[in-house]
Biotite code that builds the C-alpha atoms (Angstrom):
import biotite.structure as struc

atoms = struc.array([
    struc.Atom([75.923, 140.078, 82.806], chain_id="A", res_id=1, res_name="MET", atom_name="CA", element="C"),
    struc.Atom([73.909, 137.663, 84.899], chain_id="A", res_id=2, res_name="ASN", atom_name="CA", element="C"),
    struc.Atom([75.956, 135.832, 87.602], chain_id="A", res_id=3, res_name="PRO", atom_name="CA", element="C"),
    struc.Atom([74.244, 132.571, 86.670], chain_id="A", res_id=4, res_name="VAL", atom_name="CA", element="C"),
    struc.Atom([75.614, 132.824, 83.130], chain_id="A", res_id=5, res_name="ILE", atom_name="CA", element="C"),
    struc.Atom([79.118, 133.392, 84.503], chain_id="A", res_id=6, res_name="VAL", atom_name="CA", element="C"),
    struc.Atom([78.780, 130.294, 86.701], chain_id="A", res_id=7, res_name="LYS", atom_name="CA", element="C"),
    struc.Atom([77.590, 128.199, 83.760], chain_id="A", res_id=8, res_name="VAL", atom_name="CA", element="C"),
    struc.Atom([80.514, 129.341, 81.592], chain_id="A", res_id=9, res_name="ILE", atom_name="CA", element="C"),
    struc.Atom([83.029, 128.547, 84.357], chain_id="A", res_id=10, res_name="ILE", atom_name="CA", element="C"),
    struc.Atom([81.523, 125.117, 85.029], chain_id="A", res_id=11, res_name="ILE", atom_name="CA", element="C"),
    struc.Atom([81.393, 124.326, 81.290], chain_id="A", res_id=12, res_name="ALA", atom_name="CA", element="C"),
    struc.Atom([85.083, 125.191, 80.939], chain_id="A", res_id=13, res_name="CYS", atom_name="CA", element="C"),
    struc.Atom([85.983, 123.041, 83.943], chain_id="A", res_id=14, res_name="LEU", atom_name="CA", element="C"),
    struc.Atom([83.994, 120.107, 82.562], chain_id="A", res_id=15, res_name="ILE", atom_name="CA", element="C"),
    struc.Atom([85.730, 120.545, 79.201], chain_id="A", res_id=16, res_name="GLY", atom_name="CA", element="C"),
    struc.Atom([89.140, 120.543, 80.897], chain_id="A", res_id=17, res_name="ILE", atom_name="CA", element="C"),
    struc.Atom([88.377, 117.341, 82.813], chain_id="A", res_id=18, res_name="VAL", atom_name="CA", element="C"),
    struc.Atom([86.950, 115.682, 79.689], chain_id="A", res_id=19, res_name="ALA", atom_name="CA", element="C"),
    struc.Atom([90.039, 116.580, 77.680], chain_id="A", res_id=20, res_name="SER", atom_name="CA", element="C"),
    struc.Atom([92.287, 115.284, 80.439], chain_id="A", res_id=21, res_name="LEU", atom_name="CA", element="C"),
    struc.Atom([90.326, 112.015, 80.513], chain_id="A", res_id=22, res_name="SER", atom_name="CA", element="C"),
    struc.Atom([90.591, 111.710, 76.736], chain_id="A", res_id=23, res_name="THR", atom_name="CA", element="C"),
    struc.Atom([94.350, 112.198, 76.941], chain_id="A", res_id=24, res_name="GLY", atom_name="CA", element="C"),
    struc.Atom([94.597, 109.509, 79.619], chain_id="A", res_id=25, res_name="LEU", atom_name="CA", element="C"),
    struc.Atom([92.510, 107.122, 77.517], chain_id="A", res_id=26, res_name="PHE", atom_name="CA", element="C"),
    struc.Atom([94.764, 107.613, 74.482], chain_id="A", res_id=27, res_name="HIS", atom_name="CA", element="C"),
    struc.Atom([97.865, 107.233, 76.638], chain_id="A", res_id=28, res_name="LEU", atom_name="CA", element="C"),
    struc.Atom([96.654, 103.894, 77.985], chain_id="A", res_id=29, res_name="VAL", atom_name="CA", element="C"),
    struc.Atom([95.045, 102.514, 74.813], chain_id="A", res_id=30, res_name="SER", atom_name="CA", element="C"),
    struc.Atom([97.761, 103.214, 72.240], chain_id="A", res_id=31, res_name="ASP", atom_name="CA", element="C"),
    struc.Atom([100.706, 103.659, 74.610], chain_id="A", res_id=32, res_name="LYS", atom_name="CA", element="C"),
    struc.Atom([101.074, 107.317, 73.591], chain_id="A", res_id=33, res_name="GLY", atom_name="CA", element="C"),
    struc.Atom([102.269, 106.528, 70.063], chain_id="A", res_id=34, res_name="LYS", atom_name="CA", element="C"),
    struc.Atom([99.584, 108.476, 68.216], chain_id="A", res_id=35, res_name="SER", atom_name="CA", element="C"),
    struc.Atom([99.002, 112.207, 68.096], chain_id="A", res_id=36, res_name="LYS", atom_name="CA", element="C"),
    struc.Atom([95.569, 111.905, 69.708], chain_id="A", res_id=37, res_name="SER", atom_name="CA", element="C"),
    struc.Atom([96.993, 112.288, 73.184], chain_id="A", res_id=38, res_name="MET", atom_name="CA", element="C"),
    struc.Atom([98.952, 115.386, 72.195], chain_id="A", res_id=39, res_name="VAL", atom_name="CA", element="C"),
    struc.Atom([95.827, 116.940, 70.660], chain_id="A", res_id=40, res_name="ARG", atom_name="CA", element="C"),
    struc.Atom([93.774, 116.210, 73.785], chain_id="A", res_id=41, res_name="ALA", atom_name="CA", element="C"),
    struc.Atom([96.372, 117.772, 76.046], chain_id="A", res_id=42, res_name="LEU", atom_name="CA", element="C"),
    struc.Atom([96.691, 120.767, 73.719], chain_id="A", res_id=43, res_name="THR", atom_name="CA", element="C"),
    struc.Atom([92.943, 121.299, 73.991], chain_id="A", res_id=44, res_name="VAL", atom_name="CA", element="C"),
    struc.Atom([93.198, 121.053, 77.776], chain_id="A", res_id=45, res_name="ARG", atom_name="CA", element="C"),
    struc.Atom([95.933, 123.666, 77.956], chain_id="A", res_id=46, res_name="VAL", atom_name="CA", element="C"),
    struc.Atom([93.999, 125.961, 75.605], chain_id="A", res_id=47, res_name="ALA", atom_name="CA", element="C"),
    struc.Atom([90.850, 125.612, 77.706], chain_id="A", res_id=48, res_name="LEU", atom_name="CA", element="C"),
    struc.Atom([92.794, 126.278, 80.900], chain_id="A", res_id=49, res_name="SER", atom_name="CA", element="C"),
    struc.Atom([94.370, 129.443, 79.495], chain_id="A", res_id=50, res_name="VAL", atom_name="CA", element="C"),
    struc.Atom([90.993, 130.580, 78.135], chain_id="A", res_id=51, res_name="THR", atom_name="CA", element="C"),
    struc.Atom([89.346, 130.006, 81.508], chain_id="A", res_id=52, res_name="LEU", atom_name="CA", element="C"),
    struc.Atom([92.100, 131.945, 83.265], chain_id="A", res_id=53, res_name="PHE", atom_name="CA", element="C"),
    struc.Atom([91.762, 134.873, 80.853], chain_id="A", res_id=54, res_name="LEU", atom_name="CA", element="C"),
    struc.Atom([87.973, 134.857, 81.160], chain_id="A", res_id=55, res_name="LEU", atom_name="CA", element="C"),
    struc.Atom([88.233, 134.901, 84.955], chain_id="A", res_id=56, res_name="LEU", atom_name="CA", element="C"),
    struc.Atom([90.707, 137.780, 84.871], chain_id="A", res_id=57, res_name="MET", atom_name="CA", element="C"),
    struc.Atom([88.517, 139.752, 82.442], chain_id="A", res_id=58, res_name="ALA", atom_name="CA", element="C"),
    struc.Atom([85.410, 138.994, 84.497], chain_id="A", res_id=59, res_name="GLY", atom_name="CA", element="C"),
    struc.Atom([87.022, 140.300, 87.651], chain_id="A", res_id=60, res_name="ILE", atom_name="CA", element="C"),
    struc.Atom([88.404, 143.367, 85.874], chain_id="A", res_id=61, res_name="HIS", atom_name="CA", element="C"),
    struc.Atom([85.096, 144.350, 84.266], chain_id="A", res_id=62, res_name="PHE", atom_name="CA", element="C"),
    struc.Atom([83.044, 143.552, 87.360], chain_id="A", res_id=63, res_name="GLY", atom_name="CA", element="C"),
    struc.Atom([81.150, 140.522, 86.020], chain_id="A", res_id=64, res_name="PHE", atom_name="CA", element="C"),
    struc.Atom([82.640, 138.466, 88.841], chain_id="A", res_id=65, res_name="ILE", atom_name="CA", element="C"),
    struc.Atom([82.354, 139.867, 92.320], chain_id="A", res_id=66, res_name="THR", atom_name="CA", element="C"),
    struc.Atom([83.847, 138.624, 95.575], chain_id="A", res_id=67, res_name="GLY", atom_name="CA", element="C"),
    struc.Atom([81.168, 135.947, 95.931], chain_id="A", res_id=68, res_name="LYS", atom_name="CA", element="C"),
    struc.Atom([79.880, 133.690, 93.181], chain_id="A", res_id=69, res_name="LEU", atom_name="CA", element="C"),
])
């Protein structure tokens, strides 16, 4: 696998995590946390974080990710 593709996947996951966190903050401030939108946004963030962690572990194990990126 090309190292550039690995970098793009990692950066895309990080951007998704930050976007989901921002969405959760927006829903917390706008509707005072009374709707389920904030919970959904934070659930997506946790799912993306776990997915990124698993992808990093698999990438290191299978040699897609070396010591330097």
